[in-house]
N, C-alpha and C positions, 0 to 999 in steps of 0.2 A: 564632562560625562558623555557617555554614548547613549543615544536614544534608540528605541525600537524602530521608530519611524520619524522621518521629517516630511512634513507636508508643505509644499511650496504654493502659497496662495490661499487666502481665506475666502475664496469665492464659494459658490454653492457646492460644487464638487469637492473642493478641499475641506469644507466644513463637514459634509456628510462622511467623508473618509475619516477625518480626525475624530468625529464623534463615535463612529463604530469601532475604530481601533482603540481609543481611550476607554470605551465602555467594556472592551474585551481584556482590559488589564494591561494594555501596552502603554509605554511611556512615549508620548508624541510631542514633537515640537512643530508648531505651525508658524511659518514666516510669511508675513504679509507686508507689502510695500506701502499700502495705504494706512491711515490711522484708524480705520474701522473695518469690520468684516462685511462680506456680501458681494465684493467685486462689482461687476457692472449692474448687479441687481439691487444695490443698496438704495436707501432713501437719503434725502438731504433736505435741510431746512434753511430758508432765507426769510428773514424779517417776519417770522411767525408762520410762514407758509411751508408745509412739508410736501415734497414731491418724490415720486418714484423715478429713479434715474432711467429705468428701462422697462420695468415689469408692469403688467396690467392686472393679471390675476393668475392663480395657480391651480392647475388640475391635480387630482390625486389627493386633495386635502379633505374630501368628504369623509363621513364616518367609516365607510368601507374602503376608503382610498388607500393606495399603496404608500403614499408619503405620510398620510396621517398614521398609518400602522407603524411606520418607522419611528415617528415621533412618540407614539404611545409606548413603544418598546423601551425608550429611554426617559420617559416622563416629561418630554418637552411639551406635549399637548396640554398639560395641566397649567403651563405657565403662559399660554397664549390665548387670546380671545379671537376666534375665527368668525368672520362675517360672511354669511352665505349670500351669494349673488342671486337676485331674483331672475336675472337674465344675463346672457353673455354679451350681446351686442345688438344695436339697431343698425341695419344695413340699408343704405340708400343708393339706388340706381336711378337713371333718368325716368324709368317707367315703373319701378318697383320700390316699395318701402316696407320692410318687414323686420321682425324682432326674432332673434334666436333665443328661445327661453328654456333650453335644455330638454325640451320635449320633442322627440323625433316624430311622433305622430302629428303634432301640430305643424311641424315643418313640412312633412309629406302632404298634409291637407292643403297647405298654402301652395305648394308646387303644383299639385293636381288641379287646384282651383284656377291658378293662373295659366297653366299649360295643359288644358284638358285633353288635347290631342296626343299628349305624351304620357298619359296615365299608365299604360301598360309598360312603357319603357322605364318610367320612374320606378315602378314596382320591381322590374327586372334588375335595375341597377342596385336598388337597396337590398334585394335578396342576396345579391352577390356580395355586397358590403357586409351584410350580416354573417355570411359564410366566412368571409375573410376574418372578421373580428373574432368569431368563435374559434377558428383555427389558430389565430395569432395568440389569443389568450391561453389556449391549450399549450402552445409552444412555450410561452413564458412561464407557465405553471409546471411544466414537465420537470421531473427529477432526473431524467436521463442525462448522461454526459453530453456536452454540447456536440462533440464530434459525432456521436451516434445519432443525435437529433438531426444533424445536417444530412447525414447519410439517408435517414428515413423520411426526411421532409417531403420529397416528391410523392410519397405514398400516403403520409398522414396529414400533411399540410399543403396540399396541391394548390389551393387558392393563394396562399401566401407566396409560394414560389412563382406562380404565374404573374402576380401583381408586382413582384419585385423587379421585373424586367420592363415595366411599363411606366410611362409618364402619366400625369393626371389627364392630359388631353387625350392620349391614346386609350386610356380606360373609359373615359366618357364617350369618346367617339364610337366605341363598341356597343354602347347601350342607348345613347340619346341622339336626337337630330337637331333640336332647336338650340341655336348658339347662345341665346340669352339664358336659357335654362342651364346650359353647361356653365356659363359664367357665374350664375348665382350660386350653384352648388360648389363651385371652385373658389368662392370668395375667400376662404381661409388661407389661400396661398400667401397672403401678405403677412401671416404670422410665421411663415417658414422661409420666405425670402427669395423665392424663384417663381417666375410665371408658370402657369399650368403646362406649357409645352416643354418645359425643362425640368419640372419638379417631379421627384419620385412619388409615384402613386402609393407605394408602401408607407412612406413616412407621412404623407398627406392624410391617409386613412387613419393612422394611429392618432395623429393630432386632431382630426375631425371628431372622432369619438370622444376624446378627452376633453375637448373644449365645447363642442356643440351639444353633446348628448349625455354628459355627466356633469353634475354640479361642480361649479368652481367657487373658490373662496378668496377672500381678502383677509389681511391680518390687521387688527385694530392698532392704530398708531403707526402703521407703515411696516413694510417688510423688514426693515432694519431691526424691529423689535424681535422678529423671529431669529435673525442671525445673531443678535446679541444674546438671546437665551441659549442658542446652541453653543456659542462661545463660552458662556458661563458654565454650561454643563461639561464642556471639554476640560475646563480648568478644575471643576469640582472632581473630575475623574483623575486628577493628579498630573495632567499634562499642561503644556505651556503654549502661549501665543505671543509672538513678538511682532508688534506693529512698526510702521515707519522703517522697515528694513527690507532691502532688496537682495535676492539671491543672484549672484553674478556667475557662479560656477557650481556645477554638480560634479563632485569628486568621483572619479572612476578609477578603481584599482582592479586589474585583471578582469576587465569587462564586467565588473560588478559595482553597482552604486554604493558608495561608502559615506556620503555626507555632502555638505555644501559649504561654499565660501560666500560671505555676504559683501555688500558694498563697503562695509566698515573693516573688511579684512578678517572678520571673525570666522573661525572654522567650527562647524558642528558635525559630529559624526553619528551615523545611524546604521542599522542593519538593512534598512530599506528606505526608499525615497518615493513619494507620490507627488507628481507635479500637476497642480491645477492651473499653472501658467499655460498659455497657448502652446499647442504641440510644436509649432514651427520654432518658437523661441527655445523651448525645452530641448528638442532633439538636434536642431541645427545651430544653436548658439551656446547653450549653457553647459552641455556635457564637455568634459575636458579631454576627450579622446578625439583628435583631429580626423582620424580615418572614419570613425563612425559618424561624426558630425557631417563630413562631406557626403557620405553615403545617404544620410537622411535628407540633407539639403537638396540633393538631386531628386530624390523620390518625392518629397513634399512639394517641390517647385512645380511638379506636374499636376497637382491638385488645385481645383478652383476654390477660391475663397468666396465667402458670402458677401452680400451687400453690406453697406453701412447705413447710417440713419441720420436724419436731420430732425431735431426736436426743439419745440418751443414750449417752455414752462411759464405759465401765467398765474400770477396771484391777482385775484379779482376783488373789486370792492363790493361785489354781491355774489351770492351763490350762483353757479352756472345754471342751475335749474330754473332760476327766475328769468333767464334769457332764452329758455326753450330747450335746454339739455334734458330731455325727458328720460334718457337712459344713461347709465354711467359710462358707456362706451358707444361711439357711433363711427361707422365707416362711411365716408362720402366718396362716391365714384362718379366721375364725369362721363364715363362710357362703360360699355360691357366688354371692351377690348382690353383684357388683362395684359396682353403682350405689349400693347402701346402704353398702357398705364405704367408698366414696369420700366420701359425704356425712357418714358418721359420723366419718371422719378429720378433715375440715375443720370439723366442728361445734365449738361451744364446749367440749363435754365429751369427745367422741370415745370413748365407752364401748365400742363394738363395732368399733373400727378394726382394720385389718390391721397387722401389724408385720413388718419385715425385721430379721433378726439376722445380724450379720456378724462373723466371727472371723478377722481378718487375721493374727493371731499364729499361727494354725494353718498358714498358708501360709509365714510367716516368723517363727520363734520369737524372732529378735533384736529384734522389736518390743516385747517385754516382758522384764522382769528374769527371770533363770533361775528356772524352776519356777513362773512366774506366767503370766497371760494377759490378753488384751484382748477387749473385746466392744463392738459398736455395735448399738444398738436404735433403729430409726427408724420413723416413720410420717408421713403428710402432715399439714399444718396450714395455717391461714389467718392472715395478718398481723392481720386485724381482731380475732381472738380475744385479741390482746395489747395492743390500744390502750386508752388511758385508765386504765391500772392505776398505782397508786402503786408505789414501789420494793418495799415490803413485800408488796403483793398480787402483784406480778410474781414475787417470790422464792417465795412460798407456792404459786402456781399451777405454777411450774416443778417444784417438788418433788412436788406432788400428781400431775401427769401422769407424771413420771419414775417414781414409785413404782408407778403403775398399769401402765405398760409393762413394768417389771421383773417385776411379779406375773404379767402375761400371759406373759412369756418363761419364767417358772418352770414353766409347764405342760409346757414342753419340757425345761427344765434345772432339775430339782428342787434346792433348796438354794442357788440362785444368790445370793439376797440375803445369805446368810451368808458369802459369799466376796468381797464388794466392798471393795476397799482404797481405790479412788479413783473419784469420779464427777464428770463434767463434763456440763452440759446446754446444748444449743443450741436456741433458738426461732426463729421467723421474724424476730424483731427482731435476733437474733444474726446471721442471714444478711444482713440489711440492713446492719448495722453494719460487717461485714467486707468486703462486696462492693458496697454501695450499690445493689444490685439492687432496683428498686421492689417494695415489699411483700414483700421477701425471696424473690421468685420464683426458683426453682432451675432451671427449664427455659426461661427467657426467655419469649417469647410462647407461649401454650398451643398444643399440636399438634392443633388442630381441623382439619377438612377445609379450611376457608377460610384457614388459616394454615400450611399445610404444602406441601411440594413447591415448584412454581414460584410459588405464592401467598405464600410466606414472604418476608419482607423480604430483599432481596439485599445484596451487598457494596457496590454503587455507590450514591451519593447524588446529589442535584441540585447539589452543590457540587463543582467540579472539584478533583481531587486529594485528596478526602476519601473514605475507604473504611471499611467496617465489618467487624468480625470477632467471632466468639463465638456463643453459644447463641441469641441473639435473631435471628440471620440464617440464611440457608441454609447447610448443609442442615438444621441444627436442633440440639437439645440432645444431650448425650453427649460424652464426651471425643474419640472418633474424629471425630465431626461437627465439634467445635470446632477440632481440628487442621486439618481440611479447609477450614473457613471461613477460617482464617488463611492457609493456602496460597493459596486463591482470591484473597483480598484482596491478598496480596503479588504475585501474577501480574498483577492489574489495576494495581497501583502500578508495577510494572516496565514495563508497556506505556505507562503515562502518562509515566514518566520518560524512556523512549526516544523 
């Protein structure tokens, strides 16, 4: 049979695309190489301990949130128990220790108390940020055609245009003087994957508001519960999901997407195809038009990929809170120098890297056996650090770095190593193995100025009926952004089908 749409990949973008299309009455086939939905954002269980493979929390899930509204439209919200976070993160520097509790006024008071000589500059910066967010929200809510919006942007969204050309460092240098103050406000860079000197101010400010100044939520039972409910809804809408199946080729006829061929040699035909696989694989490997493949291969090779990650998953004999984990997430910084922290993290040794520590079981005790706990320790890493190793060298290096991060975490949680019942470790090669993301890149293309906003790869391609979804496309990395990318891809597909 011929489908209206084939969606490659049941990651976040693929699921939101398939849900919108199937709810619109379209016959959809989702093809996923893993046995479960969720992509790199799925949960997994080991000996009674449930871990999040990559996610910490999700923005846009509040009662007025964009993603919650999407779920409400299709009844997904009634099938999920959302857990509201009391705060986002505790952030620790050598001389500063504070909590981001979603209250901007509290954060401003903290900054002014610690940096009284910068009070006027802090107000100046945040007035500018408020203006940016107001204009950006207006841009997103506008019903004008995108082309017309872009033409009018310099006149009606001037602050958005100005900040689109700046890095975070350049923005802060215009308003602030104290380097430690700049570092504290820029702390969220680690959730986007570039140090402030390279990171797009535009995308940083979007994420800043979503994570630090709007309520974030967790899903009871782990985020896989959400992805399973979305998958069930897609099936209820009359569409299909095939797991443990890999798409090897996107069939192109007369420069139009017509279907796919799987690793089993199966052919499935459709009027449109949405790929939630990474953009490089989709455009430079899967399409069966050699000329177009070569063209995209050259273009995409010029783009910078994001960093990867090293993660240690721990099952504990006690709840992490009993060891001193007072907040569900903690950032530990050895210095205020984010440039050095980034370079140390992706170096071969990573001796002075930052670490994030996340205690999901503090939010939902059901993620661990009774009386026990879970913990995730992570930092950035580079795929090149893991190339050319023998199996034994790979195993030894994993243990060495994991032990180092645990020792680093013990500065906050004394005695941690004495309470480890289970340990799993993920490297950039793990990220590649499960997601096929080139070099294990966790944020798609890096969020530099030249690769953010309207400069980022869009959902449309030069092939009619082929659309993209996921972190490699607009608006960018992050679960909320990936949901939006999938919705945008579905809307383009619906227009094409009509």
